[in-house]
C-alpha angles and dihedrals in degrees: 000000000000115000112220115215130183124256134177114290095026120137105228140172116220139179117210145175116208119204137175106244096213095054106017089234116154111230102169141010142162092216117092097205091053092048091053094044093050093041098241096110116138123192092214094053125097113229109202139099109300127228117242127176101208114241096014096104095243089137134032114304093244092050093046091053091047094056093077114104095016114151127217113275092352108124115226132191116224119189116203121197117215092256090064095036124048095327130245122308114268113213089201088068091065107089142170115238127189110254090230088071088067095042090053087061093045091249126138107208122220134165111283095024115136113215140166115244127168088358092301134102115248138178121228108232104175137356121216133180095279107358138055125211110223130184119215094184116113109263092246097043112131093020130122108226131209120203123192102202131187120190107222102177145352107218118230131194131027096265094052091048094048092049088053090052089051091050090050089061100033111034099161094069125058107252089219088070091065113092115226127198113179123188132171095284106004140060125197118200115198107208114218120233089246089071100044097099105028116129115267096011094148092051090048092052091050090050092049091051092050091048094047094049092045096054098030105036091171088072101083098176131042114194126190120202123197112185116196106198121210111256118226112237115252108246114240122221115258115246115259109252116240115221122220088242091057093046093052099035094093092048097051097073090047092051091046091052091050091052092049092051090054 
């Protein structure tokens, strides 16, 4: 039986659990049960094997380098030093900010709060009488990371790879619902009705086109087709006919009573 191993340029699907070596704390995972157990579960996250094109820098440098030679369904441990992770901590990125800057934004600072300042994300470290200490370092800067990685699949064939690229950009719609027609120089992607009104569809299509032409340069044109089918009108129920007898039934006793009175 041939053993498949990963090489640069491969399209692969992996599961992983990312931990901080110093504390053992889980900070990221593709596995829903692990996320719930370690209390990092997010409702807006997608828990499934993630697509990586090896060597393209889609993941941390240390992780990308460690993907080579993985075998299908054989868990591997990859240790990532800070230099190949989120880098060392920079003390110059810890600053004091006037508390009024927060109040102007309607924010009450407290230790542990993550805020956006100067267009960058920062962590509030301490709060004084008039100033707040904020840290612009990435949360995992200066940490050694441990990834437990399992290779789930090596993708084969242009259609399977393109469907994976579509799913990377549009995760809320099954990629199998997208029609694909591939010729020598062109590809036509038929967008399913399920995807017509999702947020950011135009940006997603642009990203798909860029990805396809990057990895398959022979495809010079990427066409997207959105077919709005005519909806058949819903038939309305015919009105119930009213017979003359029914219309006059309520008047007959009244007329009879008037005649009797006369």
